[in-house]
N, C-alpha and C positions, 0 to 999 in steps of 0.2 A: 788244182783248184784251191786247195788250202794255201798254196803259195800266193795265188792271186788275191785271196781274201786278206792274208797278212800284209801283202804289199799295199793294197788299197787302204787297209786300216792304218798302216804306217803313214801314208801320204795324208790321210784325213787327220790323223793325230798331229802331224807336223803343222797343219793349218789351224786346227781347232785349239790346241794347247796354248799357243800364244794369245789367242782371242779369249779363252777362258781365264788365263792368268790376268789379262788386262781387265776383264770384268770383275774378277775377285779383288784385284788391286783397287779398282774404283769403289767397289762396295766397302773395302777395308778403309779407304780414305774417307768415305761418307760416314762410316761408323765412328772413326776416330774424331772427325769434325763434330759430330753430334755428342760424343762423349766429352770432348773439351768444352762444348757449349753447356752441357749438363753440369759439369764440375764447376764451371764459372757461375752458373745460376745457383748452384748449391752453396758456393762461398757467400754470395749475396744473401741467400736465405739464412745461413748461419749467422751472418753479421746482424741481420734484422732480429733473429731470435735472441742473440746476445743483448741487443739494445732493449728488447722487450723484457728480458730477465732483469736487467738493471732497473727498468721502470717499475717492474713488479716488486723488486726488493725495496725500492724507495717507497712504494705504496704500503708495503707490509710494515716498514719502519714507521710511517705516519699512522697507520692503524694501531700499532703497538703503543705509540705515544697517546693516541686518542683513548685507548683502553685504559692506560694508566691514569689519565686525567679523569675519565669517567669513574673509575674505581675510587679515586680520591674524592670526587663529588658525592658519590654514594656514601662513602664513609662519613662525610660531613653531614649528610642527611640522617644518619642513624640516630643521633641524639634528639633532633627535633621530632623525628617520627616516634621515638620512644615517649617523648613528652606528649605528643598528640594521642598516642595510645592510652596513656595515663588519664588524659583529659576525657577521652571517650569512655573509659571505664568509669570515671567519676560521674559523667553524665548518665550513663546506663544505671549506675547505682542510685543516683537521685531520682531517675525516672521510675525505677522499680519501687523505691521507697514511696514516691508520690502515688503510684498506682496502689500500693498497699494501704496507704492512708485513705485514699478515696474509697477503696473497697471496704475498709473498716467502717468509715462513716456511713456508707450505703447499707452495710449489714446492720449497723446500729440503728439507722433510721427505719429499716424494714422490721427489725425485731422489736423496736420500741415505738412503732407508729401510733399506737393508741395513746401512749403517754405524750408524745409530741403533739398530737392533735388536741388533747385536753389542755396541754400547756399553752398552745397558741390560742385556744378558745379563752383561756383565763386571761391572757394578755390583752386580747382584743375585746373581751367581755368587760373588763374594767373600764375601758374608755366609753363603752356604751352605758355603763352604770353611772359614770360621771355625768354624762349628758342627760340621763333620765332623772337624776337628782334635781336638776334645775327645773324651774317652772317652765313649762312649754305652753305658750298661748297658741291656741288654734285660731286661725284666720278663716272664717267661713265665707269670705268674699262678699260680705254685705257691708256697704258703706252708705252712710246717710249724710 
């Protein structure tokens, strides 16, 4: 019985081994074909990546030039901005001085309001006295 099993296994192996080898060879050929296709697409991808890197390097160079120009423009603006700051400080100083003057005048007016009222009465009172010195004729509205 063992001999029959071994003999049958041998006959089966003689038939199956070439078929299995053919299947493995076909699978190996498909694998190699796909590998070659992948490597080919990888070369195209790497070429595109190299082109992109060249473009990015060009863009970086342009950005560097733009930054240099921008820094030069900013440096040119430093002097006018300093002048503008000085003018602003001068305007602030004038404003605070004017506020101080107005405040002083208002305090003076509040503290010396009685004197100011009397002084204005004297000025306007003299005009009334000049008018009162003249003869004033009264018109009673009777006409004949």
